[in-house]
LUMDRENLUM-465644 format. One record per atom (N, C-alpha, C, CB): residue in three letters; atom name; x, y, z. Coordinates in steps of 0.1 Angstrom, whole numbers, plus 5000, padded with zeros to 4 digits. Each point is the difference from the previous one (the first is absolute). Glycine has a CB too. Example, Ala and Ser with C-alpha at 12.3 -4.5 7.8 and 13.67 -1.06 7.14 Angstrom:
LUMDRENLUM-465644
<site type="ala" atom="N" u="5132" v="4943" w="5078"/>
<site type="ala" atom="CA" u="4991" v="5012" w="5000"/>
<site type="ala" atom="C" u="5009" v="5012" w="5000"/>
<site type="ala" atom="CB" u="4981" v="4988" w="5012"/>
<site type="ser" atom="N" u="5015" v="5023" w="4981"/>
<site type="ser" atom="CA" u="5009" v="5011" w="5000"/>
<site type="ser" atom="C" u="4992" v="5011" w="5008"/>
<site type="ser" atom="CB" u="5012" v="4994" w="4978"/>
END
This chain:
LUMDRENLUM-465644
<site type="met" atom="N" u="3000" v="6877" w="7400"/>
<site type="met" atom="CA" u="5011" v="4990" w="5000"/>
<site type="met" atom="C" u="4999" v="4991" w="5012"/>
<site type="met" atom="CB" u="5015" v="5016" w="4987"/>
<site type="thr" atom="N" u="4984" v="4971" w="5011"/>
<site type="thr" atom="CA" u="4999" v="4991" w="5011"/>
<site type="thr" atom="C" u="5012" v="4991" w="5000"/>
<site type="thr" atom="CB" u="4974" v="5001" w="4999"/>
<site type="phe" atom="N" u="5030" v="4995" w="5014"/>
<site type="phe" atom="CA" u="5011" v="4991" w="5001"/>
<site type="phe" atom="C" u="4995" v="4988" w="5008"/>
<site type="phe" atom="CB" u="5017" v="5019" w="5000"/>
<site type="asp" atom="N" u="4988" v="4969" w="4996"/>
<site type="asp" atom="CA" u="4996" v="4988" w="5008"/>
<site type="asp" atom="C" u="5009" v="5001" w="5013"/>
<site type="asp" atom="CB" u="4993" v="4986" w="4979"/>
<site type="thr" atom="N" u="5004" v="5005" w="5030"/>
<site type="thr" atom="CA" u="5007" v="5000" w="5013"/>
<site type="thr" atom="C" u="5015" v="4998" w="4999"/>
<site type="thr" atom="CB" u="4979" v="4991" w="5010"/>
<site type="gly" atom="N" u="5026" v="5001" w="4981"/>
<site type="gly" atom="CA" u="5014" v="4998" w="4999"/>
<site type="gly" atom="C" u="5007" v="5013" w="4995"/>
<site type="gly" atom="CB" u="4996" v="4976" w="4995"/>
<site type="glu" atom="N" u="4998" v="5031" w="4995"/>
<site type="glu" atom="CA" u="5007" v="5012" w="4996"/>
<site type="glu" atom="C" u="5000" v="5011" w="5010"/>
<site type="glu" atom="CB" u="4993" v="4994" w="4977"/>
<site type="lys" atom="N" u="4996" v="5006" w="5031"/>
<site type="lys" atom="CA" u="4999" v="5010" w="5010"/>
<site type="lys" atom="C" u="5011" v="4998" w="5011"/>
<site type="lys" atom="CB" u="4975" v="5002" w="4996"/>
<site type="lys" atom="N" u="5027" v="4986" w="5008"/>
<site type="lys" atom="CA" u="5010" v="4997" w="5010"/>
<site type="lys" atom="C" u="5014" v="5003" w="4995"/>
<site type="lys" atom="CB" u="4985" v="4982" w="5010"/>
<site type="phe" atom="N" u="5017" v="5015" w="4977"/>
<site type="phe" atom="CA" u="5013" v="5002" w="4994"/>
<site type="phe" atom="C" u="5003" v="5015" w="5000"/>
<site type="phe" atom="CB" u="4997" v="4980" w="4986"/>
<site type="leu" atom="N" u="4993" v="5029" w="5010"/>
<site type="leu" atom="CA" u="5002" v="5014" w="5000"/>
<site type="leu" atom="C" u="5002" v="5006" w="5014"/>
<site type="leu" atom="CB" u="4985" v="5001" w="4979"/>
<site type="gln" atom="N" u="5007" v="4993" w="5031"/>
<site type="gln" atom="CA" u="5002" v="5005" w="5013"/>
<site type="gln" atom="C" u="5014" v="4997" w="5005"/>
<site type="gln" atom="CB" u="4976" v="4997" w="5004"/>
<site type="arg" atom="N" u="5029" v="4991" w="4994"/>
<site type="arg" atom="CA" u="5013" v="4996" w="5004"/>
<site type="arg" atom="C" u="5011" v="5008" w="4993"/>
<site type="arg" atom="CB" u="4992" v="4977" w="5004"/>
<site type="thr" atom="N" u="5006" v="5026" w="4984"/>
<site type="thr" atom="CA" u="5009" v="5008" w="4992"/>
<site type="thr" atom="C" u="5001" v="5014" w="5006"/>
<site type="thr" atom="CB" u="4996" v="4986" w="4979"/>
<site type="phe" atom="N" u="4992" v="5020" w="5024"/>
<site type="phe" atom="CA" u="5000" v="5013" w="5006"/>
<site type="phe" atom="C" u="5006" v="5000" w="5014"/>
<site type="phe" atom="CB" u="4979" v="5004" w="4987"/>
<site type="val" atom="N" u="5019" v="4986" w="5021"/>
<site type="val" atom="CA" u="5006" v="5000" w="5013"/>
<site type="val" atom="C" u="5015" v="4998" w="5000"/>
<site type="val" atom="CB" u="4979" v="4990" w="5009"/>
<site type="val" atom="N" u="5026" v="5002" w="4982"/>
<site type="val" atom="CA" u="5014" v="4998" w="4999"/>
<site type="val" atom="C" u="5007" v="5012" w="4994"/>
<site type="val" atom="CB" u="4996" v="4976" w="4996"/>
<site type="ser" atom="N" u="4997" v="5031" w="4994"/>
<site type="ser" atom="CA" u="5006" v="5012" w="4995"/>
<site type="ser" atom="C" u="5001" v="5011" w="5010"/>
<site type="ser" atom="CB" u="4991" v="4993" w="4978"/>
<site type="ala" atom="N" u="4998" v="5008" w="5030"/>
<site type="ala" atom="CA" u="5000" v="5011" w="5010"/>
<site type="ala" atom="C" u="5011" v="4997" w="5011"/>
<site type="ala" atom="CB" u="4975" v="5003" w="4996"/>
<site type="ala" atom="N" u="5026" v="4984" w="5008"/>
<site type="ala" atom="CA" u="5010" v="4997" w="5010"/>
<site type="ala" atom="C" u="5014" v="5003" w="4994"/>
<site type="ala" atom="CB" u="4985" v="4982" w="5010"/>
<site type="phe" atom="N" u="5018" v="5015" w="4978"/>
<site type="phe" atom="CA" u="5013" v="5002" w="4993"/>
<site type="phe" atom="C" u="5003" v="5015" w="5000"/>
<site type="phe" atom="CB" u="4997" v="4979" w="4986"/>
<site type="leu" atom="N" u="4993" v="5029" w="5010"/>
<site type="leu" atom="CA" u="5002" v="5014" w="4999"/>
<site type="leu" atom="C" u="5002" v="5006" w="5014"/>
<site type="leu" atom="CB" u="4986" v="5001" w="4979"/>
<site type="gly" atom="N" u="5007" v="4994" w="5031"/>
<site type="gly" atom="CA" u="5002" v="5005" w="5013"/>
<site type="gly" atom="C" u="5014" v="4997" w="5005"/>
<site type="gly" atom="CB" u="4976" v="4996" w="5005"/>
<site type="met" atom="N" u="5029" v="4992" w="4992"/>
<site type="met" atom="CA" u="5014" v="4996" w="5004"/>
<site type="met" atom="C" u="5010" v="5010" w="4993"/>
<site type="met" atom="CB" u="4993" v="4976" w="5004"/>
<site type="leu" atom="N" u="5005" v="5026" w="4984"/>
<site type="leu" atom="CA" u="5009" v="5009" w="4993"/>
<site type="leu" atom="C" u="5000" v="5014" w="5006"/>
<site type="leu" atom="CB" u="4997" v="4987" w="4979"/>
<site type="ala" atom="N" u="4991" v="5018" w="5024"/>
<site type="ala" atom="CA" u="4999" v="5014" w="5006"/>
<site type="ala" atom="C" u="5008" v="5000" w="5013"/>
<site type="ala" atom="CB" u="4977" v="5003" w="4989"/>
<site type="phe" atom="N" u="5021" v="4987" w="5020"/>
<site type="phe" atom="CA" u="5006" v="5000" w="5013"/>
<site type="phe" atom="C" u="5016" v="4998" w="4999"/>
<site type="phe" atom="CB" u="4979" v="4992" w="5010"/>
<site type="ala" atom="N" u="5025" v="5000" w="4980"/>
<site type="ala" atom="CA" u="5014" v="4998" w="4999"/>
<site type="ala" atom="C" u="5007" v="5013" w="4995"/>
<site type="ala" atom="CB" u="4996" v="4976" w="4994"/>
<site type="gly" atom="N" u="4998" v="5032" w="4998"/>
<site type="gly" atom="CA" u="5006" v="5012" w="4995"/>
<site type="gly" atom="C" u="5000" v="5011" w="5011"/>
<site type="gly" atom="CB" u="4992" v="4995" w="4978"/>
<site type="ala" atom="N" u="4998" v="5005" w="5031"/>
<site type="ala" atom="CA" u="4999" v="5010" w="5011"/>
<site type="ala" atom="C" u="5011" v="4997" w="5010"/>
<site type="ala" atom="CB" u="4975" v="5002" w="4996"/>
<site type="ser" atom="N" u="5027" v="4986" w="5008"/>
<site type="ser" atom="CA" u="5011" v="4997" w="5010"/>
<site type="ser" atom="C" u="5014" v="5003" w="4994"/>
<site type="ser" atom="CB" u="4985" v="4983" w="5010"/>
<site type="arg" atom="N" u="5017" v="5014" w="4978"/>
<site type="arg" atom="CA" u="5013" v="5003" w="4994"/>
<site type="arg" atom="C" u="5002" v="5015" w="5000"/>
<site type="arg" atom="CB" u="4999" v="4979" w="4986"/>
<site type="ala" atom="N" u="4991" v="5029" w="5010"/>
<site type="ala" atom="CA" u="5001" v="5014" w="5000"/>
<site type="ala" atom="C" u="5003" v="5006" w="5013"/>
<site type="ala" atom="CB" u="4985" v="5001" w="4981"/>
<site type="ser" atom="N" u="5009" v="4993" w="5029"/>
<site type="ser" atom="CA" u="5002" v="5005" w="5014"/>
<site type="ser" atom="C" u="5014" v="4997" w="5005"/>
<site type="ser" atom="CB" u="4976" v="4996" w="5004"/>
<site type="ala" atom="N" u="5029" v="4992" w="4993"/>
<site type="ala" atom="CA" u="5013" v="4996" w="5003"/>
<site type="ala" atom="C" u="5011" v="5009" w="4993"/>
<site type="ala" atom="CB" u="4992" v="4976" w="5004"/>
<site type="glu" atom="N" u="5005" v="5027" w="4984"/>
<site type="glu" atom="CA" u="5009" v="5009" w="4992"/>
<site type="glu" atom="C" u="5000" v="5013" w="5006"/>
<site type="glu" atom="CB" u="4996" v="4987" w="4979"/>
<site type="ser" atom="N" u="4993" v="5018" w="5026"/>
<site type="ser" atom="CA" u="4999" v="5013" w="5006"/>
<site type="ser" atom="C" u="5008" v="5001" w="5013"/>
<site type="ser" atom="CB" u="4978" v="5003" w="4990"/>
<site type="tyr" atom="N" u="5021" v="4986" w="5018"/>
<site type="tyr" atom="CA" u="5008" v="5000" w="5013"/>
<site type="tyr" atom="C" u="5015" v="4999" w="4996"/>
<site type="tyr" atom="CB" u="4981" v="4989" w="5012"/>
<site type="asp" atom="N" u="5022" v="5003" w="4979"/>
<site type="asp" atom="CA" u="5014" v="4999" w="4996"/>
<site type="asp" atom="C" u="5005" v="5013" w="4994"/>
<site type="asp" atom="CB" u="4997" v="4976" w="4995"/>
<site type="gly" atom="N" u="4995" v="5031" w="4998"/>
<site type="gly" atom="CA" u="5004" v="5013" w="4995"/>
<site type="gly" atom="C" u="5002" v="5010" w="5011"/>
<site type="gly" atom="CB" u="4987" v="4995" w="4979"/>
<site type="cys" atom="N" u="5004" v="5005" w="5031"/>
<site type="cys" atom="CA" u="5002" v="5009" w="5011"/>
<site type="cys" atom="C" u="5013" v="4997" w="5008"/>
<site type="cys" atom="CB" u="4975" v="5002" w="5002"/>
<site type="gln" atom="N" u="5027" v="4985" w="5000"/>
<site type="gln" atom="CA" u="5012" v="4996" w="5007"/>
<site type="gln" atom="C" u="5013" v="5004" w="4993"/>
<site type="gln" atom="CB" u="4987" v="4980" w="5009"/>
<site type="arg" atom="N" u="5013" v="5018" w="4977"/>
<site type="arg" atom="CA" u="5012" v="5003" w="4992"/>
<site type="arg" atom="C" u="5001" v="5016" w="5000"/>
<site type="arg" atom="CB" u="4997" v="4979" w="4986"/>
<site type="arg" atom="N" u="4992" v="5028" w="5013"/>
<site type="arg" atom="CA" u="5001" v="5014" w="5000"/>
<site type="arg" atom="C" u="5006" v="5006" w="5012"/>
<site type="arg" atom="CB" u="4980" v="5001" w="4985"/>
<site type="ile" atom="N" u="5016" v="4994" w="5027"/>
<site type="ile" atom="CA" u="5005" v="5005" w="5013"/>
<site type="ile" atom="C" u="5014" v="4995" w="5002"/>
<site type="ile" atom="CB" u="4977" v="5000" w="5009"/>
<site type="ala" atom="N" u="5026" v="4988" w="4987"/>
<site type="ala" atom="CA" u="5014" v="4995" w="5001"/>
<site type="ala" atom="C" u="5010" v="5008" w="4992"/>
<site type="ala" atom="CB" u="4991" v="4977" w="5004"/>
<site type="lys" atom="N" u="5005" v="5027" w="4984"/>
<site type="lys" atom="CA" u="5009" v="5008" w="4991"/>
<site type="lys" atom="C" u="5001" v="5014" w="5006"/>
<site type="lys" atom="CB" u="4993" v="4987" w="4980"/>
<site type="ala" atom="N" u="4997" v="5019" w="5025"/>
<site type="ala" atom="CA" u="5001" v="5013" w="5006"/>
<site type="ala" atom="C" u="5008" v="5000" w="5012"/>
<site type="ala" atom="CB" u="4977" v="5006" w="4991"/>
<site type="asp" atom="N" u="5022" v="4983" w="5018"/>
<site type="asp" atom="CA" u="5008" v="4999" w="5012"/>
<site type="asp" atom="C" u="5015" v="4998" w="4996"/>
<site type="asp" atom="CB" u="4980" v="4990" w="5012"/>
<site type="his" atom="N" u="5022" v="5002" w="4978"/>
<site type="his" atom="CA" u="5014" v="4998" w="4995"/>
<site type="his" atom="C" u="5006" v="5013" w="4995"/>
<site type="his" atom="CB" u="4995" v="4977" w="4994"/>
<site type="arg" atom="N" u="4997" v="5031" w="4998"/>
<site type="arg" atom="CA" u="5005" v="5013" w="4995"/>
<site type="arg" atom="C" u="5003" v="5009" w="5011"/>
<site type="arg" atom="CB" u="4987" v="4997" w="4979"/>
<site type="leu" atom="N" u="5005" v="5003" w="5032"/>
<site type="leu" atom="CA" u="5003" v="5009" w="5011"/>
<site type="leu" atom="C" u="5013" v="4996" w="5007"/>
<site type="leu" atom="CB" u="4975" v="5003" w="5004"/>
<site type="his" atom="N" u="5027" v="4984" w="4998"/>
<site type="his" atom="CA" u="5013" v="4995" w="5006"/>
<site type="his" atom="C" u="5012" v="5004" w="4992"/>
<site type="his" atom="CB" u="4987" v="4981" w="5011"/>
<site type="glu" atom="N" u="5011" v="5018" w="4976"/>
<site type="glu" atom="CA" u="5011" v="5003" w="4990"/>
<site type="glu" atom="C" u="5003" v="5015" w="5001"/>
<site type="glu" atom="CB" u="4994" v="4981" w="4985"/>
<site type="ala" atom="N" u="4995" v="5027" w="5015"/>
<site type="ala" atom="CA" u="5002" v="5015" w="5000"/>
<site type="ala" atom="C" u="5007" v="5004" w="5013"/>
<site type="ala" atom="CB" u="4979" v="5003" w="4986"/>
<site type="val" atom="N" u="5017" v="4991" w="5025"/>
<site type="val" atom="CA" u="5006" v="5004" w="5013"/>
<site type="val" atom="C" u="5015" v="4996" w="5000"/>
<site type="val" atom="CB" u="4977" v="4997" w="5012"/>
<site type="glu" atom="N" u="5025" v="4991" w="4983"/>
<site type="glu" atom="CA" u="5014" v="4995" w="5000"/>
<site type="glu" atom="C" u="5009" v="5009" w="4991"/>
<site type="glu" atom="CB" u="4992" v="4977" w="5004"/>
<site type="his" atom="N" u="5003" v="5027" w="4985"/>
<site type="his" atom="CA" u="5008" v="5008" w="4990"/>
<site type="his" atom="C" u="5000" v="5015" w="5003"/>
<site type="his" atom="CB" u="4995" v="4982" w="4983"/>
<site type="his" atom="N" u="4994" v="5023" w="5022"/>
<site type="his" atom="CA" u="4999" v="5015" w="5001"/>
<site type="his" atom="C" u="4998" v="5005" w="5014"/>
<site type="his" atom="CB" u="4991" v="4999" w="4978"/>
<site type="gly" atom="N" u="5006" v="4992" w="5032"/>
<site type="gly" atom="CA" u="4998" v="5005" w="5014"/>
<site type="gly" atom="C" u="4985" v="5001" w="5003"/>
<site type="gly" atom="CB" u="5022" v="5012" w="4999"/>
<site type="trp" atom="N" u="4976" v="4988" w="5015"/>
<site type="trp" atom="CA" u="4986" v="5000" w="5005"/>
<site type="trp" atom="C" u="4992" v="5013" w="4996"/>
<site type="trp" atom="CB" u="5008" v="4986" w="5019"/>
<site type="asp" atom="N" u="4999" v="5025" w="4980"/>
<site type="asp" atom="CA" u="4993" v="5013" w="4998"/>
<site type="asp" atom="C" u="5001" v="5004" w="4986"/>
<site type="asp" atom="CB" u="5004" v="5006" w="5023"/>
<site type="ser" atom="N" u="4999" v="4986" w="4968"/>
<site type="ser" atom="CA" u="5002" v="5004" w="4986"/>
<site type="ser" atom="C" u="4987" v="5001" w="4992"/>
<site type="ser" atom="CB" u="5023" v="4989" w="5001"/>
<site type="arg" atom="N" u="4977" v="5018" w="4988"/>
<site type="arg" atom="CA" u="4989" v="5001" w="4992"/>
<site type="arg" atom="C" u="4995" v="4987" w="4994"/>
<site type="arg" atom="CB" u="5007" v="5023" w="4994"/>
<site type="pro" atom="N" u="5003" v="4968" w="5001"/>
<site type="pro" atom="CA" u="4996" v="4987" w="4995"/>
<site type="pro" atom="C" u="4993" v="4991" w="5011"/>
<site type="pro" atom="CB" u="5019" v="5002" w="4983"/>
<site type="ala" atom="N" u="4986" v="4999" w="5029"/>
<site type="ala" atom="CA" u="4994" v="4993" w="5011"/>
<site type="ala" atom="C" u="4986" v="5005" w="5003"/>
<site type="ala" atom="CB" u="5023" v="4996" w="5010"/>
<site type="asp" atom="N" u="4975" v="5017" w="4990"/>
<site type="asp" atom="CA" u="4987" v="5005" w="5002"/>
<site type="asp" atom="C" u="4990" v="4996" w="4989"/>
<site type="asp" atom="CB" u="5010" v="5020" w="5011"/>
<site type="arg" atom="N" u="4995" v="4980" w="4977"/>
<site type="arg" atom="CA" u="4992" v="4995" w="4988"/>
<site type="arg" atom="C" u="4996" v="4985" w="5002"/>
<site type="arg" atom="CB" u="5011" v="5018" w="4985"/>
<site type="ala" atom="N" u="4999" v="4974" w="5019"/>
<site type="ala" atom="CA" u="4998" v="4986" w="5002"/>
<site type="ala" atom="C" u="4990" v="4998" w="5012"/>
<site type="ala" atom="CB" u="5023" v="4995" w="4991"/>
<site type="arg" atom="N" u="4978" v="5013" w="5019"/>
<site type="arg" atom="CA" u="4990" v="4999" w="5012"/>
<site type="arg" atom="C" u="4986" v="5002" w="4995"/>
<site type="arg" atom="CB" u="5018" v="5007" w="5016"/>
<site type="his" atom="N" u="4981" v="5004" w="4975"/>
<site type="his" atom="CA" u="4987" v="5003" w="4994"/>
<site type="his" atom="C" u="4994" v="4989" w="4992"/>
<site type="his" atom="CB" u="5007" v="5024" w="5000"/>
<site type="glu" atom="N" u="5002" v="4970" w="4992"/>
<site type="glu" atom="CA" u="4996" v="4988" w="4991"/>
<site type="glu" atom="C" u="4995" v="4988" w="5009"/>
<site type="glu" atom="CB" u="5016" v="5008" w="4982"/>
<site type="leu" atom="N" u="4991" v="4990" w="5029"/>
<site type="leu" atom="CA" u="4996" v="4989" w="5009"/>
<site type="leu" atom="C" u="4987" v="5003" w="5006"/>
<site type="leu" atom="CB" u="5024" v="4995" w="5005"/>
<site type="his" atom="N" u="4974" v="5017" w="4999"/>
<site type="his" atom="CA" u="4987" v="5004" w="5005"/>
<site type="his" atom="C" u="4989" v="4998" w="4990"/>
<site type="his" atom="CB" u="5011" v="5017" w="5015"/>
<site type="glu" atom="N" u="4991" v="4988" w="4973"/>
<site type="glu" atom="CA" u="4991" v="4998" w="4989"/>
<site type="glu" atom="C" u="4997" v="4985" w="4997"/>
<site type="glu" atom="CB" u="5008" v="5022" w="4990"/>
<site type="ala" atom="N" u="5002" v="4970" w="5010"/>
<site type="ala" atom="CA" u="4998" v="4986" w="4998"/>
<site type="ala" atom="C" u="4991" v="4993" w="5011"/>
<site type="ala" atom="CB" u="5022" v="4999" w="4988"/>
<site type="arg" atom="N" u="4981" v="5005" w="5024"/>
<site type="arg" atom="CA" u="4992" v="4995" w="5012"/>
<site type="arg" atom="C" u="4985" v="5005" w="4999"/>
<site type="arg" atom="CB" u="5021" v="4999" w="5014"/>
<site type="glu" atom="N" u="4978" v="5014" w="4982"/>
<site type="glu" atom="CA" u="4986" v="5005" w="4999"/>
<site type="glu" atom="C" u="4992" v="4993" w="4989"/>
<site type="glu" atom="CB" u="5009" v="5023" w="5008"/>
<site type="his" atom="N" u="4998" v="4975" w="4981"/>
<site type="his" atom="CA" u="4994" v="4994" w="4988"/>
<site type="his" atom="C" u="4995" v="4986" w="5004"/>
<site type="his" atom="CB" u="5015" v="5012" w="4985"/>
<site type="cys" atom="N" u="4993" v="4980" w="5022"/>
<site type="cys" atom="CA" u="4996" v="4987" w="5004"/>
<site type="cys" atom="C" u="4989" v="5000" w="5011"/>
<site type="cys" atom="CB" u="5022" v="4992" w="4994"/>
<site type="trp" atom="N" u="4979" v="5018" w="5014"/>
<site type="trp" atom="CA" u="4989" v="5001" w="5011"/>
<site type="trp" atom="C" u="4987" v="5004" w="4994"/>
<site type="trp" atom="CB" u="5018" v="5007" w="5016"/>
<site type="his" atom="N" u="4982" v="5002" w="4974"/>
<site type="his" atom="CA" u="4987" v="5004" w="4994"/>
<site type="his" atom="C" u="4995" v="4989" w="4991"/>
<site type="his" atom="CB" u="5007" v="5024" w="5001"/>
<site type="glu" atom="N" u="5001" v="4968" w="4993"/>
<site type="glu" atom="CA" u="4996" v="4989" w="4991"/>
<site type="glu" atom="C" u="4996" v="4988" w="5008"/>
<site type="glu" atom="CB" u="5015" v="5009" w="4982"/>
<site type="arg" atom="N" u="4992" v="4987" w="5028"/>
<site type="arg" atom="CA" u="4998" v="4987" w="5007"/>
<site type="arg" atom="C" u="4998" v="5001" w="5015"/>
<site type="arg" atom="CB" u="5013" v="4990" w="4982"/>
<site type="his" atom="N" u="4988" v="5022" w="5023"/>
<site type="his" atom="CA" u="5000" v="5001" w="5015"/>
<site type="his" atom="C" u="5010" v="4991" w="5007"/>
<site type="his" atom="CB" u="4976" v="5006" w="4998"/>
<site type="arg" atom="N" u="5035" v="4993" w="4995"/>
<site type="arg" atom="CA" u="5012" v="4993" w="5006"/>
<site type="arg" atom="C" u="5012" v="5007" w="4994"/>
<site type="arg" atom="CB" u="4987" v="4977" w="5002"/>
<site type="trp" atom="N" u="5024" v="5021" w="5005"/>
<site type="trp" atom="CA" u="5013" v="5005" w="4995"/>
<site type="trp" atom="C" u="5011" v="4991" w="5005"/>
<site type="trp" atom="CB" u="4991" v="5024" w="5000"/>
<site type="trp" atom="N" u="5019" v="4975" w="4991"/>
<site type="trp" atom="CA" u="5011" v="4991" w="5002"/>
<site type="trp" atom="C" u="5011" v="5007" w="5008"/>
<site type="trp" atom="CB" u="4995" v="4988" w="4979"/>
<site type="asp" atom="N" u="5010" v="5006" w="5032"/>
<site type="asp" atom="CA" u="5011" v="5004" w="5008"/>
<site type="asp" atom="C" u="5012" v="4993" w="4995"/>
<site type="asp" atom="CB" u="4986" v="5005" w="5020"/>
<site type="glu" atom="N" u="5022" v="5001" w="4972"/>
<site type="glu" atom="CA" u="5012" v="4994" w="4994"/>
<site type="glu" atom="C" u="5010" v="4996" w="5010"/>
<site type="glu" atom="CB" u="4996" v="5013" w="4979"/>
<site type="asp" atom="N" u="5006" v="4996" w="5031"/>
<site type="asp" atom="CA" u="5010" v="4997" w="5011"/>
<site type="asp" atom="C" u="4995" v="4988" w="5009"/>
<site type="asp" atom="CB" u="5008" v="5024" w="4999"/>
<site type="gly" atom="N" u="4979" v="4975" w="5003"/>
<site type="gly" atom="CA" u="4995" v="4990" w="5009"/>
<site type="gly" atom="C" u="4996" v="4988" w="4992"/>
<site type="gly" atom="CB" u="4993" v="5017" w="5016"/>
<site type="his" atom="N" u="5006" v="4984" w="4971"/>
<site type="his" atom="CA" u="4996" v="4989" w="4990"/>
<site type="his" atom="C" u="4986" v="4995" w="5004"/>
<site type="his" atom="CB" u="5024" v="4994" w="4996"/>
<site type="arg" atom="N" u="4967" v="5015" w="5006"/>
<site type="arg" atom="CA" u="4986" v="4995" w="5003"/>
<site type="arg" atom="C" u="4990" v="5011" w="4995"/>
<site type="arg" atom="CB" u="5009" v="4987" w="5020"/>
<site type="trp" atom="N" u="4979" v="5009" w="4978"/>
<site type="trp" atom="CA" u="4989" v="5009" w="4997"/>
<site type="trp" atom="C" u="4994" v="5005" w="5012"/>
<site type="trp" atom="CB" u="4995" v="4987" w="4980"/>
<site type="his" atom="N" u="5001" v="5026" w="5020"/>
<site type="his" atom="CA" u="4993" v="5007" w="5011"/>
<site type="his" atom="C" u="4985" v="5003" w="4995"/>
<site type="his" atom="CB" u="5022" v="5010" w="5009"/>
<site type="ser" atom="N" u="4969" v="4987" w="5000"/>
<site type="ser" atom="CA" u="4986" v="5003" w="4996"/>
<site type="ser" atom="C" u="4995" v="5013" w="5007"/>
<site type="ser" atom="CB" u="4996" v="4975" w="4997"/>
<site type="glu" atom="N" u="5013" v="5031" w="5010"/>
<site type="glu" atom="CA" u="4997" v="5013" w="5007"/>
<site type="glu" atom="C" u="5009" v="5011" w="4993"/>
<site type="glu" atom="CB" u="4994" v="4989" w="5022"/>
<site type="arg" atom="N" u="5001" v="5023" w="4977"/>
<site type="arg" atom="CA" u="5007" v="5011" w="4994"/>
<site type="arg" atom="C" u="5010" v="5005" w="5011"/>
<site type="arg" atom="CB" u="4981" v="5006" w="4983"/>
<site type="asp" atom="N" u="5029" v="4986" w="5021"/>
<site type="asp" atom="CA" u="5008" v="5003" w="5011"/>
<site type="asp" atom="C" u="5015" v="5002" w="4997"/>
<site type="asp" atom="CB" u="4984" v="4987" w="5013"/>
<site type="trp" atom="N" u="5018" v="5017" w="4974"/>
<site type="trp" atom="CA" u="5014" v="5002" w="4997"/>
<site type="trp" atom="C" u="5005" v="5013" w="5006"/>
<site type="trp" atom="CB" u="4997" v="4987" w="4979"/>
<site type="asp" atom="N" u="5016" v="5014" w="5023"/>
<site type="asp" atom="CA" u="5006" v="5011" w="5006"/>
<site type="asp" atom="C" u="5007" v="5008" w="4989"/>
<site type="asp" atom="CB" u="5004" v="4988" w="5022"/>
<site type="glu" atom="N" u="4992" v="5024" w="4976"/>
<site type="glu" atom="CA" u="5006" v="5008" w="4989"/>
<site type="glu" atom="C" u="5015" v="5002" w="5002"/>
<site type="glu" atom="CB" u="4978" v="5012" w="4997"/>
<site type="his" atom="N" u="5026" v="4987" w="5015"/>
<site type="his" atom="CA" u="5015" v="5002" w="5003"/>
<site type="his" atom="C" u="5007" v="4987" w="5003"/>
<site type="his" atom="CB" u="4994" v="5023" w="5008"/>
<site type="asp" atom="N" u="5000" v="4966" w="4988"/>
<site type="asp" atom="CA" u="5007" v="4987" w="5004"/>
<site type="asp" atom="C" u="5013" v="4998" w="4994"/>
<site type="asp" atom="CB" u="4978" v="4991" w="5002"/>
<site type="his" atom="N" u="5026" v="5016" w="4987"/>
<site type="his" atom="CA" u="5013" v="4999" w="4994"/>
<site type="his" atom="C" u="5009" v="5012" w="5004"/>
<site type="his" atom="CB" u="4990" v="4988" w="4981"/>
<site type="asp" atom="N" u="5006" v="5020" w="5028"/>
<site type="asp" atom="CA" u="5008" v="5011" w="5004"/>
<site type="asp" atom="C" u="5010" v="4996" w="5011"/>
<site type="asp" atom="CB" u="4981" v="5016" w="4995"/>
<site type="arg" atom="N" u="5016" v="4973" w="5011"/>
<site type="arg" atom="CA" u="5009" v="4995" w="5011"/>
<site type="arg" atom="C" u="5011" v="4992" w="4993"/>
<site type="arg" atom="CB" u="4981" v="4999" w="5017"/>
<site type="his" atom="N" u="5031" v="5002" w="4989"/>
<site type="his" atom="CA" u="5012" v="4993" w="4994"/>
<site type="his" atom="C" u="5001" v="4986" w="5004"/>
<site type="his" atom="CB" u="5012" v="5022" w="5000"/>
END
């Protein structure tokens, strides 16, 4: 099968444009997934932090619901740390790139 010069250039251009378009689609999907993952981590930690504050308010610092909520907050932080090597500090409203959370940060009144 032989192509004249015009057909060859057309096929090459079509291939280059198609590859560029597919590349853009691949990168657009990856960044959105990454952002959703960070948002998911932030929401998960924020909810766990809120549940801890609610449990303490309703049941006291040393209650079983507060202990359970502390454990859930720890699990949420660990999940984000293992997934993204970052964790959300709900009280400070910022991301941390060090695994420097204090397991007893909510034990203080």
